[in-house]
Each structure stands twice: as structure tokens, then as C-alpha cells.
mmJSON file of the N, C-alpha and C atoms, coordinates in Angstrom:
{"data_MODEL":{"atom_site":{
"group_PDB":["ATOM","ATOM","ATOM","ATOM","ATOM","ATOM","ATOM","ATOM","ATOM","ATOM","ATOM","ATOM","ATOM","ATOM","ATOM","ATOM","ATOM","ATOM","ATOM","ATOM","ATOM","ATOM","ATOM","ATOM","ATOM","ATOM","ATOM","ATOM","ATOM","ATOM","ATOM","ATOM","ATOM","ATOM","ATOM","ATOM","ATOM","ATOM","ATOM","ATOM","ATOM","ATOM","ATOM","ATOM","ATOM","ATOM","ATOM","ATOM","ATOM","ATOM","ATOM","ATOM","ATOM","ATOM","ATOM","ATOM","ATOM","ATOM","ATOM","ATOM","ATOM","ATOM","ATOM","ATOM","ATOM","ATOM","ATOM","ATOM","ATOM","ATOM","ATOM","ATOM","ATOM","ATOM","ATOM","ATOM","ATOM","ATOM","ATOM","ATOM","ATOM","ATOM","ATOM","ATOM","ATOM","ATOM","ATOM","ATOM","ATOM","ATOM","ATOM","ATOM","ATOM","ATOM","ATOM","ATOM","ATOM","ATOM","ATOM","ATOM","ATOM","ATOM","ATOM","ATOM","ATOM","ATOM","ATOM","ATOM","ATOM","ATOM","ATOM","ATOM","ATOM","ATOM","ATOM","ATOM","ATOM","ATOM","ATOM","ATOM","ATOM","ATOM","ATOM","ATOM","ATOM","ATOM","ATOM","ATOM","ATOM","ATOM","ATOM","ATOM","ATOM","ATOM","ATOM","ATOM","ATOM","ATOM","ATOM","ATOM","ATOM","ATOM","ATOM","ATOM","ATOM","ATOM","ATOM","ATOM","ATOM","ATOM","ATOM","ATOM","ATOM","ATOM","ATOM","ATOM","ATOM","ATOM","ATOM","ATOM","ATOM","ATOM","ATOM","ATOM","ATOM","ATOM","ATOM","ATOM","ATOM","ATOM","ATOM","ATOM","ATOM","ATOM","ATOM","ATOM","ATOM","ATOM","ATOM","ATOM"],
"id":[1,2,3,4,5,6,7,8,9,10,11,12,13,14,15,16,17,18,19,20,21,22,23,24,25,26,27,28,29,30,31,32,33,34,35,36,37,38,39,40,41,42,43,44,45,46,47,48,49,50,51,52,53,54,55,56,57,58,59,60,61,62,63,64,65,66,67,68,69,70,71,72,73,74,75,76,77,78,79,80,81,82,83,84,85,86,87,88,89,90,91,92,93,94,95,96,97,98,99,100,101,102,103,104,105,106,107,108,109,110,111,112,113,114,115,116,117,118,119,120,121,122,123,124,125,126,127,128,129,130,131,132,133,134,135,136,137,138,139,140,141,142,143,144,145,146,147,148,149,150,151,152,153,154,155,156,157,158,159,160,161,162,163,164,165,166,167,168,169,170,171,172,173,174,175,176,177,178,179,180],
"type_symbol":["N","C","C","N","C","C","N","C","C","N","C","C","N","C","C","N","C","C","N","C","C","N","C","C","N","C","C","N","C","C","N","C","C","N","C","C","N","C","C","N","C","C","N","C","C","N","C","C","N","C","C","N","C","C","N","C","C","N","C","C","N","C","C","N","C","C","N","C","C","N","C","C","N","C","C","N","C","C","N","C","C","N","C","C","N","C","C","N","C","C","N","C","C","N","C","C","N","C","C","N","C","C","N","C","C","N","C","C","N","C","C","N","C","C","N","C","C","N","C","C","N","C","C","N","C","C","N","C","C","N","C","C","N","C","C","N","C","C","N","C","C","N","C","C","N","C","C","N","C","C","N","C","C","N","C","C","N","C","C","N","C","C","N","C","C","N","C","C","N","C","C","N","C","C","N","C","C","N","C","C"],
"label_atom_id":["N","CA","C","N","CA","C","N","CA","C","N","CA","C","N","CA","C","N","CA","C","N","CA","C","N","CA","C","N","CA","C","N","CA","C","N","CA","C","N","CA","C","N","CA","C","N","CA","C","N","CA","C","N","CA","C","N","CA","C","N","CA","C","N","CA","C","N","CA","C","N","CA","C","N","CA","C","N","CA","C","N","CA","C","N","CA","C","N","CA","C","N","CA","C","N","CA","C","N","CA","C","N","CA","C","N","CA","C","N","CA","C","N","CA","C","N","CA","C","N","CA","C","N","CA","C","N","CA","C","N","CA","C","N","CA","C","N","CA","C","N","CA","C","N","CA","C","N","CA","C","N","CA","C","N","CA","C","N","CA","C","N","CA","C","N","CA","C","N","CA","C","N","CA","C","N","CA","C","N","CA","C","N","CA","C","N","CA","C","N","CA","C","N","CA","C","N","CA","C","N","CA","C","N","CA","C","N","CA","C"],
"label_alt_id":[null,null,null,null,null,null,null,null,null,null,null,null,null,null,null,null,null,null,null,null,null,null,null,null,null,null,null,null,null,null,null,null,null,null,null,null,null,null,null,null,null,null,null,null,null,null,null,null,null,null,null,null,null,null,null,null,null,null,null,null,null,null,null,null,null,null,null,null,null,null,null,null,null,null,null,null,null,null,null,null,null,null,null,null,null,null,null,null,null,null,null,null,null,null,null,null,null,null,null,null,null,null,null,null,null,null,null,null,null,null,null,null,null,null,null,null,null,null,null,null,null,null,null,null,null,null,null,null,null,null,null,null,null,null,null,null,null,null,null,null,null,null,null,null,null,null,null,null,null,null,null,null,null,null,null,null,null,null,null,null,null,null,null,null,null,null,null,null,null,null,null,null,null,null,null,null,null,null,null,null],
"label_comp_id":["UNK","UNK","UNK","UNK","UNK","UNK","UNK","UNK","UNK","UNK","UNK","UNK","UNK","UNK","UNK","UNK","UNK","UNK","UNK","UNK","UNK","UNK","UNK","UNK","UNK","UNK","UNK","UNK","UNK","UNK","UNK","UNK","UNK","UNK","UNK","UNK","UNK","UNK","UNK","UNK","UNK","UNK","UNK","UNK","UNK","UNK","UNK","UNK","UNK","UNK","UNK","UNK","UNK","UNK","UNK","UNK","UNK","UNK","UNK","UNK","UNK","UNK","UNK","UNK","UNK","UNK","UNK","UNK","UNK","UNK","UNK","UNK","UNK","UNK","UNK","UNK","UNK","UNK","UNK","UNK","UNK","UNK","UNK","UNK","UNK","UNK","UNK","UNK","UNK","UNK","UNK","UNK","UNK","UNK","UNK","UNK","UNK","UNK","UNK","UNK","UNK","UNK","UNK","UNK","UNK","UNK","UNK","UNK","UNK","UNK","UNK","UNK","UNK","UNK","UNK","UNK","UNK","UNK","UNK","UNK","UNK","UNK","UNK","UNK","UNK","UNK","UNK","UNK","UNK","UNK","UNK","UNK","UNK","UNK","UNK","UNK","UNK","UNK","UNK","UNK","UNK","UNK","UNK","UNK","UNK","UNK","UNK","UNK","UNK","UNK","UNK","UNK","UNK","UNK","UNK","UNK","UNK","UNK","UNK","UNK","UNK","UNK","UNK","UNK","UNK","UNK","UNK","UNK","UNK","UNK","UNK","UNK","UNK","UNK","UNK","UNK","UNK","UNK","UNK","UNK"],
"label_asym_id":["A","A","A","A","A","A","A","A","A","A","A","A","A","A","A","A","A","A","A","A","A","A","A","A","A","A","A","A","A","A","A","A","A","A","A","A","A","A","A","A","A","A","A","A","A","A","A","A","A","A","A","A","A","A","A","A","A","A","A","A","A","A","A","A","A","A","A","A","A","A","A","A","A","A","A","A","A","A","A","A","A","A","A","A","A","A","A","A","A","A","A","A","A","A","A","A","A","A","A","A","A","A","A","A","A","A","A","A","A","A","A","A","A","A","A","A","A","A","A","A","A","A","A","A","A","A","A","A","A","A","A","A","A","A","A","A","A","A","A","A","A","A","A","A","A","A","A","A","A","A","A","A","A","A","A","A","A","A","A","A","A","A","A","A","A","A","A","A","A","A","A","A","A","A","A","A","A","A","A","A"],
"label_entity_id":["1","1","1","1","1","1","1","1","1","1","1","1","1","1","1","1","1","1","1","1","1","1","1","1","1","1","1","1","1","1","1","1","1","1","1","1","1","1","1","1","1","1","1","1","1","1","1","1","1","1","1","1","1","1","1","1","1","1","1","1","1","1","1","1","1","1","1","1","1","1","1","1","1","1","1","1","1","1","1","1","1","1","1","1","1","1","1","1","1","1","1","1","1","1","1","1","1","1","1","1","1","1","1","1","1","1","1","1","1","1","1","1","1","1","1","1","1","1","1","1","1","1","1","1","1","1","1","1","1","1","1","1","1","1","1","1","1","1","1","1","1","1","1","1","1","1","1","1","1","1","1","1","1","1","1","1","1","1","1","1","1","1","1","1","1","1","1","1","1","1","1","1","1","1","1","1","1","1","1","1"],
"label_seq_id":[1,1,1,2,2,2,3,3,3,4,4,4,5,5,5,6,6,6,7,7,7,8,8,8,9,9,9,10,10,10,11,11,11,12,12,12,13,13,13,14,14,14,15,15,15,16,16,16,17,17,17,18,18,18,19,19,19,20,20,20,21,21,21,22,22,22,23,23,23,24,24,24,25,25,25,26,26,26,27,27,27,28,28,28,29,29,29,30,30,30,31,31,31,32,32,32,33,33,33,34,34,34,35,35,35,36,36,36,37,37,37,38,38,38,39,39,39,40,40,40,41,41,41,42,42,42,43,43,43,44,44,44,45,45,45,46,46,46,47,47,47,48,48,48,49,49,49,50,50,50,51,51,51,52,52,52,53,53,53,54,54,54,55,55,55,56,56,56,57,57,57,58,58,58,59,59,59,60,60,60],
"pdbx_PDB_ins_code":[null,null,null,null,null,null,null,null,null,null,null,null,null,null,null,null,null,null,null,null,null,null,null,null,null,null,null,null,null,null,null,null,null,null,null,null,null,null,null,null,null,null,null,null,null,null,null,null,null,null,null,null,null,null,null,null,null,null,null,null,null,null,null,null,null,null,null,null,null,null,null,null,null,null,null,null,null,null,null,null,null,null,null,null,null,null,null,null,null,null,null,null,null,null,null,null,null,null,null,null,null,null,null,null,null,null,null,null,null,null,null,null,null,null,null,null,null,null,null,null,null,null,null,null,null,null,null,null,null,null,null,null,null,null,null,null,null,null,null,null,null,null,null,null,null,null,null,null,null,null,null,null,null,null,null,null,null,null,null,null,null,null,null,null,null,null,null,null,null,null,null,null,null,null,null,null,null,null,null,null],
"Cartn_x":[83.267,83.201,83.89,83.527,84.206,84.764,86.082,86.372,86.376,85.953,85.809,87.038,87.663,88.558,87.954,88.526,88.081,89.164,89.53,90.32,89.501,90.365,89.742,90.756,90.317,90.887,90.145,91.295,90.627,90.282,89.593,89.798,89.446,89.537,89.425,88.293,87.771,86.872,87.409,86.973,87.582,86.141,86.333,85.133,84.797,85.958,85.58,85.157,85.344,84.769,85.481,85.869,86.293,87.82,88.514,89.953,90.121,90.629,90.631,92.461,92.837,94.4,95.027,94.087,95.055,93.92,94.393,93.629,93.106,91.513,90.931,90.922,91.046,91.401,93.018,93.491,94.982,94.887,94.312,93.982,93.074,92.58,91.315,92.388,92.736,94.051,95.148,95.39,96.579,95.723,94.735,93.876,93.665,93.023,92.493,93.763,94.93,96.532,96.716,95.755,96.257,95.182,94.097,93.075,91.429,91.77,90.485,89.503,88.256,87.724,86.688,86.855,85.776,84.484,84.154,82.036,81.903,82.157,81.426,82.244,81.666,82.617,81.449,81.885,81.044,81.45,80.842,81.504,80.826,81.59,81.554,81.783,80.871,81.178,80.647,80.005,79.405,80.233,80.966,81.667,82.757,83.162,83.952,85.533,85.881,86.902,86.326,86.065,85.324,86.105,85.753,86.643,85.528,86.395,85.776,86.193,85.288,85.582,85.208,86.467,86.261,86.277,85.062,84.901,85.38,85.985,86.334,86.374,85.869,85.623,86.578,86.923,87.338,86.935,87.415,86.799,87.957,87.77,88.444,88.682],
"Cartn_y":[140.8,140.204,140.326,140.318,140.778,139.49,139.859,139.116,139.732,139.002,139.189,138.82,139.794,139.399,139.597,138.9,139.113,138.862,139.882,140.281,140.068,138.883,139.106,139.379,140.264,140.989,140.552,139.932,139.168,140.376,140.609,141.226,140.867,141.405,140.327,141.027,140.292,141.268,141.729,142.635,143.172,143.652,143.873,144.655,145.593,146.64,147.877,148.076,147.064,146.829,145.845,146.008,145.134,145.676,144.875,145.651,145.062,145.433,144.99,145.029,143.673,143.472,144.192,144.579,145.804,146.814,147.777,148.749,148.682,148.639,148.692,149.47,150.737,151.84,151.305,151.176,150.803,149.717,148.822,147.389,147.914,149.114,149.595,150.284,151.011,152.06,151.036,150.099,149.326,148.723,147.937,147.317,147.927,149.524,150.586,150.84,150.861,151.415,150.064,148.874,147.458,147.358,148.478,148.424,147.868,147.442,146.718,147.779,147.847,148.538,147.846,148.89,148.427,147.793,146.973,147.011,147.025,146.003,146.124,145.356,146.116,144.909,144.241,143.251,142.114,142.108,141.785,142.101,140.541,139.421,138.281,138.113,138.871,139.52,138.613,137.45,136.392,134.798,135.136,133.781,133.646,132.451,131.839,132.918,132.94,133.649,134.836,136.135,137.037,137.898,138.397,139.003,139.751,140.39,141.411,141.194,140.774,140.566,141.793,142.048,142.918,142.552,143.027,142.581,143.833,142.826,144.015,143.542,144.321,143.896,144.942,143.752,144.642,143.678,144.725,144.139,143.078,141.756,141.18,141.436],
"Cartn_z":[126.104,127.017,128.176,129.647,130.594,131.824,132.17,133.376,134.773,135.618,137.365,137.79,138.761,139.806,141.107,142.428,143.733,144.537,145.333,146.571,147.661,148.58,150.127,150.943,151.969,152.948,154.414,154.765,155.857,157.206,158.093,159.42,160.37,161.648,163.031,163.86,164.407,165.402,166.806,167.227,168.262,169.025,170.406,171.38,170.627,170.252,169.729,168.125,167.955,166.219,165.548,164.034,163.487,163.051,162.375,161.875,160.936,159.798,158.416,158.478,157.979,157.486,156.509,155.524,154.93,154.435,153.904,153.451,152.251,152.495,150.928,149.874,150.548,149.313,148.709,149.363,148.717,147.482,147.699,146.742,145.825,145.972,144.944,144.067,144.475,143.431,143.046,143.302,142.761,141.559,141.459,140.964,139.597,139.882,138.992,138.05,138.869,137.617,136.881,137.106,136.314,135.161,135.396,134.538,134.99,136.349,136.619,137.107,137.249,137.485,139.144,139.776,141.33,141.13,141.467,141.469,142.576,143.431,144.694,145.617,147.36,148.496,149.37,149.216,150.205,151.383,152.86,153.65,154.212,154.867,154.854,156.982,157.571,158.943,159.771,159.423,160.243,160.171,159.2,159.013,159.841,160.386,160.923,161.091,159.634,159.477,158.448,159.342,158.741,157.95,156.416,155.528,154.475,153.561,152.957,151.655,150.897,149.225,147.949,147.595,146.877,145.377,144.307,142.998,142.384,141.129,140.607,138.779,137.826,136.472,134.824,134.201,132.942,131.857,130.592,129.502,129.219,128.47,127.819,126.409],
"occupancy":[1.0,1.0,1.0,1.0,1.0,1.0,1.0,1.0,1.0,1.0,1.0,1.0,1.0,1.0,1.0,1.0,1.0,1.0,1.0,1.0,1.0,1.0,1.0,1.0,1.0,1.0,1.0,1.0,1.0,1.0,1.0,1.0,1.0,1.0,1.0,1.0,1.0,1.0,1.0,1.0,1.0,1.0,1.0,1.0,1.0,1.0,1.0,1.0,1.0,1.0,1.0,1.0,1.0,1.0,1.0,1.0,1.0,1.0,1.0,1.0,1.0,1.0,1.0,1.0,1.0,1.0,1.0,1.0,1.0,1.0,1.0,1.0,1.0,1.0,1.0,1.0,1.0,1.0,1.0,1.0,1.0,1.0,1.0,1.0,1.0,1.0,1.0,1.0,1.0,1.0,1.0,1.0,1.0,1.0,1.0,1.0,1.0,1.0,1.0,1.0,1.0,1.0,1.0,1.0,1.0,1.0,1.0,1.0,1.0,1.0,1.0,1.0,1.0,1.0,1.0,1.0,1.0,1.0,1.0,1.0,1.0,1.0,1.0,1.0,1.0,1.0,1.0,1.0,1.0,1.0,1.0,1.0,1.0,1.0,1.0,1.0,1.0,1.0,1.0,1.0,1.0,1.0,1.0,1.0,1.0,1.0,1.0,1.0,1.0,1.0,1.0,1.0,1.0,1.0,1.0,1.0,1.0,1.0,1.0,1.0,1.0,1.0,1.0,1.0,1.0,1.0,1.0,1.0,1.0,1.0,1.0,1.0,1.0,1.0,1.0,1.0,1.0,1.0,1.0,1.0],
"B_iso_or_equiv":[0.0,0.0,0.0,0.0,0.0,0.0,0.0,0.0,0.0,0.0,0.0,0.0,0.0,0.0,0.0,0.0,0.0,0.0,0.0,0.0,0.0,0.0,0.0,0.0,0.0,0.0,0.0,0.0,0.0,0.0,0.0,0.0,0.0,0.0,0.0,0.0,0.0,0.0,0.0,0.0,0.0,0.0,0.0,0.0,0.0,0.0,0.0,0.0,0.0,0.0,0.0,0.0,0.0,0.0,0.0,0.0,0.0,0.0,0.0,0.0,0.0,0.0,0.0,0.0,0.0,0.0,0.0,0.0,0.0,0.0,0.0,0.0,0.0,0.0,0.0,0.0,0.0,0.0,0.0,0.0,0.0,0.0,0.0,0.0,0.0,0.0,0.0,0.0,0.0,0.0,0.0,0.0,0.0,0.0,0.0,0.0,0.0,0.0,0.0,0.0,0.0,0.0,0.0,0.0,0.0,0.0,0.0,0.0,0.0,0.0,0.0,0.0,0.0,0.0,0.0,0.0,0.0,0.0,0.0,0.0,0.0,0.0,0.0,0.0,0.0,0.0,0.0,0.0,0.0,0.0,0.0,0.0,0.0,0.0,0.0,0.0,0.0,0.0,0.0,0.0,0.0,0.0,0.0,0.0,0.0,0.0,0.0,0.0,0.0,0.0,0.0,0.0,0.0,0.0,0.0,0.0,0.0,0.0,0.0,0.0,0.0,0.0,0.0,0.0,0.0,0.0,0.0,0.0,0.0,0.0,0.0,0.0,0.0,0.0,0.0,0.0,0.0,0.0,0.0,0.0],
"pdbx_formal_charge":[null,null,null,null,null,null,null,null,null,null,null,null,null,null,null,null,null,null,null,null,null,null,null,null,null,null,null,null,null,null,null,null,null,null,null,null,null,null,null,null,null,null,null,null,null,null,null,null,null,null,null,null,null,null,null,null,null,null,null,null,null,null,null,null,null,null,null,null,null,null,null,null,null,null,null,null,null,null,null,null,null,null,null,null,null,null,null,null,null,null,null,null,null,null,null,null,null,null,null,null,null,null,null,null,null,null,null,null,null,null,null,null,null,null,null,null,null,null,null,null,null,null,null,null,null,null,null,null,null,null,null,null,null,null,null,null,null,null,null,null,null,null,null,null,null,null,null,null,null,null,null,null,null,null,null,null,null,null,null,null,null,null,null,null,null,null,null,null,null,null,null,null,null,null,null,null,null,null,null,null],
"auth_seq_id":[1,1,1,2,2,2,3,3,3,4,4,4,5,5,5,6,6,6,7,7,7,8,8,8,9,9,9,10,10,10,11,11,11,12,12,12,13,13,13,14,14,14,15,15,15,16,16,16,17,17,17,18,18,18,19,19,19,20,20,20,21,21,21,22,22,22,23,23,23,24,24,24,25,25,25,26,26,26,27,27,27,28,28,28,29,29,29,30,30,30,31,31,31,32,32,32,33,33,33,34,34,34,35,35,35,36,36,36,37,37,37,38,38,38,39,39,39,40,40,40,41,41,41,42,42,42,43,43,43,44,44,44,45,45,45,46,46,46,47,47,47,48,48,48,49,49,49,50,50,50,51,51,51,52,52,52,53,53,53,54,54,54,55,55,55,56,56,56,57,57,57,58,58,58,59,59,59,60,60,60],
"auth_comp_id":["UNK","UNK","UNK","UNK","UNK","UNK","UNK","UNK","UNK","UNK","UNK","UNK","UNK","UNK","UNK","UNK","UNK","UNK","UNK","UNK","UNK","UNK","UNK","UNK","UNK","UNK","UNK","UNK","UNK","UNK","UNK","UNK","UNK","UNK","UNK","UNK","UNK","UNK","UNK","UNK","UNK","UNK","UNK","UNK","UNK","UNK","UNK","UNK","UNK","UNK","UNK","UNK","UNK","UNK","UNK","UNK","UNK","UNK","UNK","UNK","UNK","UNK","UNK","UNK","UNK","UNK","UNK","UNK","UNK","UNK","UNK","UNK","UNK","UNK","UNK","UNK","UNK","UNK","UNK","UNK","UNK","UNK","UNK","UNK","UNK","UNK","UNK","UNK","UNK","UNK","UNK","UNK","UNK","UNK","UNK","UNK","UNK","UNK","UNK","UNK","UNK","UNK","UNK","UNK","UNK","UNK","UNK","UNK","UNK","UNK","UNK","UNK","UNK","UNK","UNK","UNK","UNK","UNK","UNK","UNK","UNK","UNK","UNK","UNK","UNK","UNK","UNK","UNK","UNK","UNK","UNK","UNK","UNK","UNK","UNK","UNK","UNK","UNK","UNK","UNK","UNK","UNK","UNK","UNK","UNK","UNK","UNK","UNK","UNK","UNK","UNK","UNK","UNK","UNK","UNK","UNK","UNK","UNK","UNK","UNK","UNK","UNK","UNK","UNK","UNK","UNK","UNK","UNK","UNK","UNK","UNK","UNK","UNK","UNK","UNK","UNK","UNK","UNK","UNK","UNK"],
"auth_asym_id":["A","A","A","A","A","A","A","A","A","A","A","A","A","A","A","A","A","A","A","A","A","A","A","A","A","A","A","A","A","A","A","A","A","A","A","A","A","A","A","A","A","A","A","A","A","A","A","A","A","A","A","A","A","A","A","A","A","A","A","A","A","A","A","A","A","A","A","A","A","A","A","A","A","A","A","A","A","A","A","A","A","A","A","A","A","A","A","A","A","A","A","A","A","A","A","A","A","A","A","A","A","A","A","A","A","A","A","A","A","A","A","A","A","A","A","A","A","A","A","A","A","A","A","A","A","A","A","A","A","A","A","A","A","A","A","A","A","A","A","A","A","A","A","A","A","A","A","A","A","A","A","A","A","A","A","A","A","A","A","A","A","A","A","A","A","A","A","A","A","A","A","A","A","A","A","A","A","A","A","A"],
"auth_atom_id":["N","CA","C","N","CA","C","N","CA","C","N","CA","C","N","CA","C","N","CA","C","N","CA","C","N","CA","C","N","CA","C","N","CA","C","N","CA","C","N","CA","C","N","CA","C","N","CA","C","N","CA","C","N","CA","C","N","CA","C","N","CA","C","N","CA","C","N","CA","C","N","CA","C","N","CA","C","N","CA","C","N","CA","C","N","CA","C","N","CA","C","N","CA","C","N","CA","C","N","CA","C","N","CA","C","N","CA","C","N","CA","C","N","CA","C","N","CA","C","N","CA","C","N","CA","C","N","CA","C","N","CA","C","N","CA","C","N","CA","C","N","CA","C","N","CA","C","N","CA","C","N","CA","C","N","CA","C","N","CA","C","N","CA","C","N","CA","C","N","CA","C","N","CA","C","N","CA","C","N","CA","C","N","CA","C","N","CA","C","N","CA","C","N","CA","C","N","CA","C","N","CA","C","N","CA","C","N","CA","C"],
"pdbx_PDB_model_num":[1,1,1,1,1,1,1,1,1,1,1,1,1,1,1,1,1,1,1,1,1,1,1,1,1,1,1,1,1,1,1,1,1,1,1,1,1,1,1,1,1,1,1,1,1,1,1,1,1,1,1,1,1,1,1,1,1,1,1,1,1,1,1,1,1,1,1,1,1,1,1,1,1,1,1,1,1,1,1,1,1,1,1,1,1,1,1,1,1,1,1,1,1,1,1,1,1,1,1,1,1,1,1,1,1,1,1,1,1,1,1,1,1,1,1,1,1,1,1,1,1,1,1,1,1,1,1,1,1,1,1,1,1,1,1,1,1,1,1,1,1,1,1,1,1,1,1,1,1,1,1,1,1,1,1,1,1,1,1,1,1,1,1,1,1,1,1,1,1,1,1,1,1,1,1,1,1,1,1,1]
}}}
């Protein structure tokens, strides 16, 4: 059986583009050190509060 974990990283819209609140690479490295495997990044850039969801999984 597998369990899943989601990490939300908010970002702000700017005229020149978007800026993430945290560096997603650091989050992926930290989770990997704890035994989590990165699966996918899902962008919710059209929401009122735009964010990026990182999906992780591991064996239970």
C-alpha cells in the first residue's frame, strides 16, 4: 500500500511573471531525505490564491 502527501507552495502573480514563495527544489530534497518520492507538480495558477501542489508518495 502507498500513502500520499501534498505540499502547497503559494505564488504571487507579477507583471513579469509569477514568483514562488519557496523554492520547490528544496522541498523536494527535504521530502526525499525523509523517504518520500516526488510524483508530480500541479499548478493552480488561475485560482484566486494561486499555488503549486507537489505530490509525494511512499510505501507504508
